C-alpha positions as CSV (number, residue, x, y, z in Angstrom):
1,X,-33.9,61.0,-19.5
2,X,-35.6,59.8,-16.4
3,X,-38.0,57.7,-18.5
4,X,-35.0,56.0,-20.3
5,X,-33.4,55.2,-16.9
6,X,-36.7,53.7,-15.5
7,X,-37.1,51.7,-18.7
8,X,-33.6,50.3,-18.5
9,X,-34.1,49.4,-14.8
10,X,-37.4,47.7,-15.5
11,X,-35.8,45.6,-18.4
12,X,-32.8,44.8,-16.2
13,X,-35.1,43.6,-13.3
14,X,-37.2,41.5,-15.7
15,X,-34.1,39.8,-17.2
16,X,-32.6,39.2,-13.7
17,X,-35.9,37.8,-12.4
18,X,-36.2,35.5,-15.4
19,X,-32.6,34.3,-14.9
20,X,-33.3,33.6,-11.2
21,X,-36.4,31.7,-12.1
22,X,-34.6,29.6,-14.6
23,X,-31.8,29.0,-12.2
24,X,-34.1,27.9,-9.4
25,X,-36.1,25.8,-11.8
26,X,-32.9,23.9,-12.7
27,X,-32.0,23.5,-9.0
28,X,-35.5,22.3,-8.3
29,X,-35.4,19.8,-11.2
30,X,-32.0,18.6,-10.0
31,X,-33.3,18.1,-6.4
32,X,-36.4,16.2,-7.7
33,X,-34.2,14.0,-9.8
34,X,-31.9,13.3,-6.8
35,X,-35.0,12.3,-4.8
36,X,-36.4,10.1,-7.5
37,X,-33.0,8.5,-8.5
38,X,-30.7,8.9,-5.5
39,X,-28.0,6.7,-6.9
40,X,-27.8,8.2,-10.3
41,X,-25.4,11.0,-9.4
42,X,-23.2,8.6,-7.4
43,X,-23.0,6.2,-10.4
44,X,-22.2,9.1,-12.7
45,X,-19.4,10.4,-10.4
46,X,-18.0,6.9,-10.0
47,X,-18.1,6.4,-13.7
48,X,-16.3,9.7,-14.2
49,X,-13.6,8.8,-11.7
50,X,-13.1,5.4,-13.3
51,X,-13.0,6.9,-16.8
52,X,-10.4,9.5,-15.6
53,X,-8.3,6.8,-14.0
54,X,-8.5,4.6,-17.1
55,X,-7.5,7.5,-19.3
56,X,-4.6,8.4,-17.0
57,X,-3.4,4.8,-16.9
58,X,-3.6,4.5,-20.7
59,X,-1.6,7.7,-21.0
60,X,1.1,6.3,-18.7
61,X,1.1,3.0,-20.5
62,X,2.1,4.8,-23.8
63,X,5.3,5.9,-22.3
64,X,6.6,2.4,-21.6
65,X,7.6,2.0,-25.3
66,X,10.4,4.5,-24.8
67,X,12.4,2.2,-22.4
68,X,14.4,-0.7,-23.8
69,X,13.7,-4.0,-21.9
70,X,14.5,-7.6,-22.3
71,X,12.2,-10.6,-21.9
72,X,14.0,-11.8,-18.7
73,X,13.6,-8.4,-17.1
74,X,9.9,-8.2,-18.0
75,X,9.4,-11.7,-16.5
76,X,11.0,-10.6,-13.3
77,X,8.9,-7.4,-13.1
78,X,5.8,-9.5,-13.8
79,X,6.7,-11.9,-10.9
80,X,7.2,-8.9,-8.6
81,X,3.9,-7.4,-9.6
82,X,2.2,-10.8,-8.9
83,X,3.8,-10.8,-5.4
84,X,2.4,-7.3,-4.8
85,X,-1.0,-8.5,-5.9
86,X,-1.2,-7.0,-9.4
87,X,-2.0,-9.7,-11.8
88,X,-3.3,-7.5,-14.7
89,X,-1.3,-7.6,-17.9
90,X,-1.2,-3.8,-18.0
91,X,0.7,-3.6,-14.8
92,X,4.1,-4.1,-16.5
93,X,3.2,-1.3,-19.0
94,X,2.1,1.0,-16.2
95,X,5.3,0.4,-14.3
96,X,7.6,1.1,-17.2
97,X,5.5,4.1,-18.2
98,X,5.8,5.5,-14.7
99,X,9.6,5.1,-15.0
100,X,9.4,7.6,-17.8
101,X,6.7,9.9,-16.5
102,X,7.8,10.3,-12.9
103,X,11.3,11.7,-13.8
104,X,9.7,14.2,-16.1
105,X,7.3,15.3,-13.4
106,X,10.2,15.6,-10.9
107,X,12.2,17.7,-13.3
108,X,9.1,19.9,-13.9
109,X,8.7,20.3,-10.1
110,X,12.4,21.3,-9.8
111,X,12.0,23.8,-12.6
112,X,8.8,25.4,-11.2
113,X,10.0,25.5,-7.6
114,X,13.3,27.1,-8.4
115,X,15.5,24.4,-7.0
116,X,17.4,24.1,-10.3
117,X,18.9,27.6,-9.9
118,X,21.4,26.4,-7.2
119,X,22.9,23.5,-9.1
120,X,21.1,22.6,-12.3
121,X,23.1,19.5,-13.2
122,X,22.9,18.0,-9.7
123,X,19.2,18.8,-9.3
124,X,18.1,17.4,-12.7
125,X,20.4,14.3,-12.3
126,X,18.9,13.6,-8.9
127,X,15.4,14.1,-10.2
128,X,15.9,11.7,-13.1
129,X,17.6,9.1,-10.9
130,X,15.0,9.2,-8.1
131,X,12.2,9.3,-10.6
132,X,13.5,6.2,-12.4
133,X,14.0,4.3,-9.2
134,X,10.9,5.5,-7.3
135,X,8.5,2.9,-9.0
136,X,10.8,0.1,-8.0
137,X,11.0,1.3,-4.4
138,X,7.2,1.6,-4.4
139,X,6.7,-1.9,-5.7
140,X,9.1,-3.3,-3.2
141,X,7.3,-1.6,-0.4
142,X,4.0,-3.0,-1.6
143,X,5.5,-6.5,-1.7
144,X,6.8,-6.2,1.8
145,X,3.5,-5.0,3.2
146,X,1.6,-7.7,1.5
147,X,3.9,-10.4,2.7
148,X,3.7,-9.1,6.2
149,X,-0.1,-9.2,6.0
150,X,-0.1,-12.7,4.8
151,X,2.4,-13.7,7.5
152,X,0.2,-12.3,10.2
153,X,-3.0,-13.8,8.8
154,X,-1.6,-17.3,8.2
155,X,-2.3,-18.7,11.7
156,X,-6.0,-17.8,11.5
157,X,-6.2,-19.4,8.1
158,X,-4.6,-22.5,9.4
159,X,-7.0,-22.7,12.3
160,X,-10.0,-22.5,10.0
161,X,-8.4,-25.2,7.8
162,X,-8.0,-27.4,10.8
163,X,-11.6,-26.9,11.8
164,X,-12.8,-27.7,8.2
165,X,-10.6,-30.8,7.9
166,X,-11.6,-32.1,11.3
167,X,-15.3,-31.6,10.3
168,X,-14.9,-34.0,7.5
169,X,-14.0,-31.8,4.5
170,X,-11.1,-32.6,2.2
171,X,-8.1,-30.3,1.9
172,X,-9.4,-28.9,-1.4
173,X,-12.9,-28.2,0.0
174,X,-11.4,-26.8,3.2
175,X,-9.2,-24.4,1.2
176,X,-12.2,-23.2,-0.9
177,X,-14.3,-22.7,2.2
178,X,-11.5,-20.8,4.0
179,X,-10.9,-18.6,1.0
180,X,-14.6,-17.6,1.1
181,X,-15.0,-17.2,4.9
182,X,-11.9,-15.1,5.6
183,X,-12.0,-12.8,2.6
184,X,-12.7,-9.6,4.6
185,X,-10.3,-10.5,7.4
186,X,-7.3,-11.5,5.4
187,X,-8.0,-10.6,1.7
188,X,-4.4,-11.0,0.4
189,X,-4.0,-14.6,1.7
190,X,-7.5,-15.6,0.7
191,X,-6.9,-14.2,-2.8
192,X,-3.9,-16.5,-3.1
193,X,-5.9,-19.5,-1.8
194,X,-8.6,-18.7,-4.3
195,X,-5.9,-19.0,-7.0
196,X,-4.9,-22.4,-5.6
197,X,-8.6,-23.5,-5.8
198,X,-8.9,-22.4,-9.4
199,X,-5.7,-24.2,-10.3
200,X,-7.0,-27.4,-8.7
201,X,-10.3,-27.1,-10.5
202,X,-8.3,-26.6,-13.7
203,X,-6.8,-30.1,-13.2
204,X,-3.4,-29.4,-11.8
205,X,-2.1,-31.7,-9.0
206,X,-2.5,-30.5,-5.4
207,X,1.2,-30.5,-4.6
208,X,2.0,-28.4,-7.7
209,X,-0.7,-25.8,-6.9
210,X,0.7,-25.4,-3.4
211,X,4.2,-25.1,-4.7
212,X,3.0,-22.4,-7.0
213,X,1.5,-20.6,-4.0
214,X,4.9,-20.7,-2.3
215,X,6.6,-19.3,-5.4
216,X,4.0,-16.5,-5.8
217,X,4.0,-15.3,-2.3
218,X,7.8,-15.8,-1.4
219,X,7.0,-16.0,2.4
220,X,9.1,-18.3,4.6
221,X,6.1,-19.5,6.7
222,X,4.1,-20.4,3.6
223,X,7.1,-22.2,2.1
224,X,7.4,-24.3,5.3
225,X,3.6,-25.0,5.3
226,X,3.7,-26.1,1.6
227,X,6.7,-28.4,2.3
228,X,4.8,-30.0,5.3
229,X,1.6,-30.5,3.2
230,X,3.6,-32.1,0.4
231,X,5.3,-34.4,2.8
232,X,2.0,-35.3,4.5
233,X,0.5,-36.1,1.1
234,X,3.4,-38.3,0.2
235,X,3.6,-40.2,3.4
236,X,-0.1,-40.4,4.1
237,X,-0.1,-38.6,7.5
238,X,-3.0,-36.7,8.9
239,X,-3.5,-33.3,7.3
240,X,-5.4,-31.9,10.3
241,X,-2.5,-32.7,12.7
242,X,0.0,-31.3,10.3
243,X,-2.0,-28.0,10.0
244,X,-2.4,-27.8,13.8
245,X,1.3,-28.3,14.4
246,X,2.1,-25.7,11.8
247,X,-0.3,-23.2,13.4
248,X,1.2,-23.7,16.9
249,X,4.6,-23.3,15.4
250,X,3.7,-20.0,13.8
251,X,2.2,-18.7,17.0
252,X,5.2,-19.6,19.0
253,X,7.4,-18.0,16.4
254,X,5.3,-14.8,16.6
255,X,5.7,-14.8,20.4
256,X,9.5,-15.3,20.1
257,X,9.7,-12.4,17.5
258,X,7.8,-10.1,20.0
259,X,10.1,-11.1,22.8
260,X,13.1,-10.5,20.6
261,X,11.9,-7.0,19.7
262,X,11.3,-6.3,23.4
263,X,14.8,-7.5,24.3
264,X,16.3,-5.2,21.7
265,X,14.7,-2.1,23.2
266,X,17.3,-1.8,26.0
267,X,20.1,-1.7,23.4
268,X,18.2,0.7,21.2
269,X,17.6,3.1,24.1
270,X,21.3,3.6,24.7
271,X,21.7,6.1,21.8
272,X,18.8,8.4,22.8
273,X,20.0,8.3,26.4
274,X,23.6,9.2,25.5
275,X,22.9,11.9,22.8
276,X,19.7,13.5,24.1
277,X,18.8,12.7,27.7
278,X,22.2,12.7,29.4
279,X,23.3,16.1,28.0
280,X,20.1,17.7,29.2
281,X,20.4,16.0,32.6
282,X,24.0,17.2,33.0
283,X,23.0,20.7,32.0
284,X,20.3,20.9,34.6
285,X,22.3,19.4,37.4
286,X,25.8,20.8,36.8
287,X,24.8,24.1,35.2
288,X,24.1,26.1,38.4
289,X,27.4,24.8,39.9
290,X,29.3,25.8,36.9
291,X,27.8,29.3,37.0
292,X,28.6,29.7,40.7
293,X,32.2,28.6,40.1
294,X,32.6,31.1,37.3
295,X,31.3,33.9,39.4
296,X,33.6,32.9,42.3
297,X,36.6,32.8,40.1
298,X,35.7,36.1,38.6
299,X,35.5,37.8,42.0
300,X,38.8,36.1,43.0
301,X,40.7,37.4,40.0
302,X,39.2,40.9,40.4
303,X,40.5,41.1,43.9
């Protein structure tokens, strides 16, 4: 019996030691491969992430066929996606697919979390409504953020355009150079300027390309800039002076907007003062006096 136990232990130790050797051999080979090819694993991980994202987007795009839509509605959605910076054709399919998938996910969350037990009809109706409208709200928020970034970066772009035009470059060359130089600082606006450059190289007139820029971005400052550039081209005035005046105007408008926000703070502070600060102040100052009065009245009525 003892011999059988010793034999079993010896076989177990041999198998365990062999497994450990094989495991450490694989770990050693993996470390050697990482030292020899340090970027191989990163590329593989990046490729796996991209493949997963593409498969998920493809799955979401299949759901867009379940929603009825007209050509006018699709054109409006495509225009909004372009304003948000998504020019890919699959953006429309992804948005409509998310309008189907997000309500289903919210209903599943309501079912798993147990919220549907209180009022099933209200919870599921709210989940369906919020899930259907959530992609539109998200797209509107993306458009607002992108427009704000372009509005803030426009004076810097105009300054570089002024420098390039005063250095002897034409407006087309200055636009191309500005789109390359300020890509990291203001990527959204430089992306739109790159589209303007591509349209000009394709043979479209300059005024038409700038009008397309105003339509794509839907920013008031860019619309005023485009109108001034078109008028300068029609009447033959200096482009550099026009850009400089527009840059100064935008900076003065930014200062005025900041002063307006600062002037509004005094009015906005009234509500916190009335509802939060004044009650606490009254409680601290008048509380002890009220307690003393209550005690004095109590002793008076007892006597």
